N, C-alpha and C positions, 0 to 999 in steps of 0.2 A: 504494500500500500504506500502511496505517496504521502510523505509527511510535509505539510505546509505550515510555515509560521504565519500567523495572521495578526500580529500586533500592529496597531495603527489601522487607519482606513483612509485611502485616497481614492476618491471616486474616479473610475476610468483610468487609473494610473497616469493621471495628467502630469506633465512635466512642470516643475516650478519655473519661475521667471529666470531667464538666462542671465549669465554674468554680463555686467555692463562695460567692463574695461579689462583688457589684457594688454600685454606688451611683449614684443620680441626683445629679449635681452642678451641673446647670444646665438651664434650660428657657426658651424664647422662642417666642412665638406670632405668626404672621402671620394675621390674620383671613381667613376664607374669602372674603369679599366684598372682595378686593383686586384692583384692576384696573390695567392699563397701557395705554399708547397703542396704537391700532390700529384697523382697520376693524371694523364690526359682526360679531360672532361669536355662535355658539350658535343659528344660524337653523335647524339641522336636528336639534335635540333638543327635548324637551318640558320644560315647567316641572316642577321636582322639589323636594321638601323646602322649600316656601315660596319658592323662587327663581323669579322670572319671567324668561323668555327671549323674544327674544334680548337680547344685551348691546349696546346701541347705541353705535357708534363707540368700542369698547373691547374689550380682551382680558383675561380673568381671569388672574391670576398664580397658577397652580395646577398640579396634576399633577407635582410635583417628583419626578423619576425619577433624578436624578444630581446630585452636588455636587462641586465642585472648589474649592481655595483661590482667593480673589479677588485683586484688584490690591493690596490692602493687608492687613496682618495683622489678623485679626478679621473680614474680609469674605470672602464666598463667592460663587461662581457657581452658581446653582440652575437646573437645566435642566428645562423642562417637556417632557412627552411629546407625543403627537400631538393632545391636547386632550380630546376627549369619549369616547374609548375605542374608536372604530371608524373604519375608513377611510371609511365611507359617511356619517358625521355630522360630520366634522371638517375639511371642505374650507375653512371660513372661519376656522380656528384657525391662527395663524402659529407656525412653528417658531422658537424663540428660547431664550436663557438670560438670566436677570436677575442683576444684582449686588445682594447683600443684606448688611446688617450687623445680625446678631442682638445684642441687648443682653440677654444671658442673666441671668435671675434666679438668683443664687447666694447662698451664705452671706455674701458680701461686699456684696450689694446687687444692683442692676440692675433695669430696668423690666420685663423679661420680654417685650419687644416686638421685632419684626423690622422693620427699616427698609430702604427702598430705598437704594442706593448708586450712585455714578457708576461705570460699568463700566471706566473707565480709571484714575481717581485713587483710587477707593474712598471718596470723600467722601460722608457721609450726605446724602440728599436727602429732600425733602418728599413726593415721589411717584415712581411708576415711569414717568418720561417716557422719551424716546428715548435720553437719555444713560445710562440705567440698564440698557440691554439690548443684546444683540447678536442681530441678526435673520439667519436663514439664507436664502440665496438661491441661484438657479442662473443668475446673470447671464452665465455663459459657456456655457450650454446643454450641460451635461455629463451630465444625468440619463439621457438616452437613451430617454425616453418622454415622452408628453404630460402635463406637469405641469398643475396647476390654473391656473397663470399663463398657459398657452398656450391656454386654453379660453375660450369666450364666456360660458358659464354654469357655476355651481358644480355639479360632480357630486355626487349625493346619492342615498341609497337609501330616502327616504321613499316611502310608498305612498298616493296618487300622488306622484311626485317634484315638488319645488318648482322653478320656473324663476326663478332669481335670477342676474343678471349678476355676474360676478367683479368684485370691487372694483378700480377703476383702479390703486390703489397696488400691489396684488398683481401686476397685469399689467405695469405699466410698470417695476417693479423686479424682476420675475421672482422674487418671494418664494416660499419653500417653505411648504407647509401640511401639516396633519395628514392630508390625503388623498394626499399624495405619499410621505411617509415617517413611520414611527412611531419616533422617536428615543427610546431608553431609557437610554443610557449615553454618556459621552464622556470623553476623556483628552487632555491637552495634551502635545505632544511637543517635542523640543529646539529645533526651528526656529520654534516659536511657533504652529504650526498645530495643528489638533485632529482626532482621529478619533472618529467617533460610531458607536455600535451601533444598528442599525435592526431592527425586528421584521417589517416587511412582506416583505422579501426572503427571508431576512435578508441585509442588506448591511452592509459597513463603508463609511462615508462620510468622505472626506478633506475637511476644511473649513478655510478660511483663518482667520486671526485676526479678519478683518473679517466672517466669516460666509459667504463664497462657497464653493460646491461646486467643488473644484479638479480633480476627475477623475471618470471614470465610477464608479458604485457597484461595490464589489467583492463578487462573489457568493461563497457558501461551497460548495466542492466536497463531494460526498458521500463522504467518505473511508472510511466503514464499508461502503459498497456493500451496504446491507441491502435495497435495491430497485433498480429499473432507472434511476431518475432520476440523472443525473450530478451534480446539484447538490442541496443542501438548499433546498427552496422551500416557502413557505406559499401558501395560496390567494390571498393578497393580492399576490403577486409580479407586477409588471407584465410580466415576461418569461416567465411560466409557459407560455403558449401551450397546446399540446395535451398537455404533460407532466402527470403526476399529482403533485399536491402531497404531500410526505412530512413536513410539519411543520404542526401546527394553526395557525390564526390566533392572533396575539398570543402566540406562544411563541418568538420569535426572540431576538436578542441583548439580553437584559435586563441582563446583566453584561458589562463590558468593563474589563479591568485593564491597566495599563502597569507592567512590571517596574521595579525600582529602577534598573537599568542604563540604562533608556530605550531598549532595543533590541527588545523584543518586546511585542506585545499578546496578551492571553488573552481570548477571546470565549466567553462561557458562554450556551448556549441556556436559555430559561426552562422548556421542557418537552421530553419525549422525542420522538424521531422516531416517526411513526405506524407505521413498519415495524419498529421495535425491539421484540422480544419482551420485553425487560427494561423494564417500565414505570416503574421507579424510577431509570433511568440518564439523566443529563444529560451533554452533551458540552461539553468545553472545548477549543477549537481554538487552536493557537499561530500567530501571524501575525508575520512578520519585517518590521520597518520599513525596513530597508536595501533589500530587494528588493521591498517592497510586495506580498508574496505569503504564502500559508499555507505552513508548513513541512511539513505532513502529520502532525505530532505531535498526537495526540488523547488527552486525559485524561478519565477518567470520574468524575463526581460522583454519589454515592449519596444519593438523597433519603431522609430519615429516616423519614417516616411517610406513605406513600402511601394509607393508608386514610382520611385526612382529605380533605375536599372541596377540590379545586383546589390540591393541594400543588405548590409551585413555588419558584423562587428570586427574590430581589428585587435583588441587586447582587453584584458581584465587585470587590474592592479589594485592591491589593497592599500587603503589609507589607514585603517585600524581594523578592529575585529568585525565591524558591521558595515563600514563604508568602503566603496571601491570606485575606481575610475574605469570607464569603458570608452573605447574609441568606436564610433559608429560612422559608417561612410557608404557612399554609393560606389559604383564600379566605373565611373567616368574619370577622366584625367585631363589636366590642362587648366591653365589660368583663365577664369571666366572673363578677365579683362583683355585677353589676347585674342583678337579676331581670327588668328591662324588656327585656333581650336574650334572645330565645328560642333563638337559635343563635349564641352568643358565640364570640369568638376562642378557639382552643385551642392554637395552635402558631405562635409568632412568635419566632424565635431567630436568633442570629448565631453562626456557626461559623468557626473557623480551619482552613484546609486547607494541606497541604504537598504540592506536586506532585513533590517529590523522594522522597517516601515513598509507594509504591504497593503494593497487594497484587498477587497473581498475575493478577488479572483487569483490572488497570489502574485500579482505584479509588483515589482520593487519600485520604490520612489526614484524618480530621475530629476536631475537638475543640471542644466547645461553650464559648463565652466569655460569652454573654449570653442570658438568658431574658427577652425583652422584655415578657412578661406578669407578671414577678415581679422588679421592680427596687426594692430597699430605698430608701426616701426618708426618712431619719432627720431631715432638716432641713426637711421639708414644703415642698419647692420645686415640687412637681408640680401645684399648684392642683387643678382638677377631675379630674386624672388620678390622684390619690393617695387611697387608702382604707386607713385603719388602718396608715399608715406604709409602704404598698407602692404604687409607681407602676406603672401598666400602659400599654402602647403597643398598643392593641387594634385597629389599623386593618386594613382588608382588604388594602391594599397598602402595604408599607414598602419603599422602593426606593433609599434612599441611606444609605451609611455611609462615614465618612471618619475616619481616625486624626488627632486633633488633636495628640497627643503619644504617647509610648510607653504611656501607661496610660489615655488618654481617647479615647472615640469620639464623634463627632457622628453622630446618626441623625435622619433626616427621613422623614415619611410622604408618600405620594402621596395627596392628598385627593380626587382624582377629582371636583372641583367641577362641578356641585352634587349629585352622586349619593351619595357615601359618608357614612355616619352611624355611625361607630364609637365616637365619644365620647358623644354624646347622641342618643337616638332622635328622628328627625324633624328634626334640626338638622344642616346641612351641616358636615362636618369642616373645621377650620382646618388651616393648614400648621404643624405643630409641629416645632420644632428642639430636640433634647434632647442633653445631654452626659452620658455614662455613664462612670464610672470603673471600670476593670477591677480584678480582685483581684490580677493579676500583669501585669508589663509585657510588651509585645510587643517582638520583635526588629526594631523599626522603623528603616528607613534614613532618614536625615535629609532626603533629596531628596523624600520622599513626604509631607511635612507642612509 
């Protein structure tokens, strides 16, 4: 049975009044053509936006889908997703997260560049070598299915498919790739290990500090029982078998938050179940870290504007034990002030939600805190993102938000290299790191920044 908290009552889950003033206070850019150590990748995609593939003996540092504080103040761990956007084209993209040190351009100076950092010490490095990353692997054979590392040739869905042997480094080290899992979110817990949210299952993955999969992927029970499948499963789930998928591809755990007490994870699906008649309802499932199991508590998130193309969420981040930040966005890209974009971005926002304040239908309270298409930039810090004193963050996918302090948010785009072109038509998007100052402080618990 689904357990719903029903404290408070907000008719129709109506959003509260939006924030009245925000400000861009910092920006740093990692060029799109940034690469790290690794085997050849991009063998199953086509050249796009002037970028020639494959990438010989290297992996692009791209697709930032989650961010955590790094080993040293001012550094961060930036997690890439499955690589090139689909299970069938990402078998040669390694699952990893990189340590970075943004040197934000602010009113006090700064280069506006993002540098590689040592993943242990946080020391700035000249390049993204092995010491700047943590690679995910299944060295203990916990996945429960045939990963890329166990196969002779890379699986791929090209027509006709290419026959390319799996790189020996992947096989020998049982490295995980973007055809095994689509990681979109991660959180560090008290014992130093990590929990990752995956979209293919959707699964929760328990990963050691060194990157090893510690136990079998945790599936999501179908607590709402809107259909006959006992689990929530996408068509990409390796255990689907003869069951009917009830979640579209690429709509799994886009958001994963750890509460301030460090006792619970909250996993937010990117899209609604296919069997849910309410097409604007997203599910937040509570997971207990002590028992490593779901509690059965399900909270409902109301998407704001489902008339827009591809409305979905991009991240879920805790402020305290009951308040969280959510990125919600459409699937359009491009500055609406630039006539070169015929279908520009219309909806890119950050909301604050409160799971202790629900309406009678179980929807959480929402309050807008940032409109990412309308950020005042009075000090002209935004470079090519600022027009007439207003900075826009008009990317198709914006998937990382982290409170830096009670009144400042770090936001990062997923640039989908080499495909997304939200900043300049025909030019692959860079990885942009921005600092946004809020008009009023959050009730942020110190353990979360």
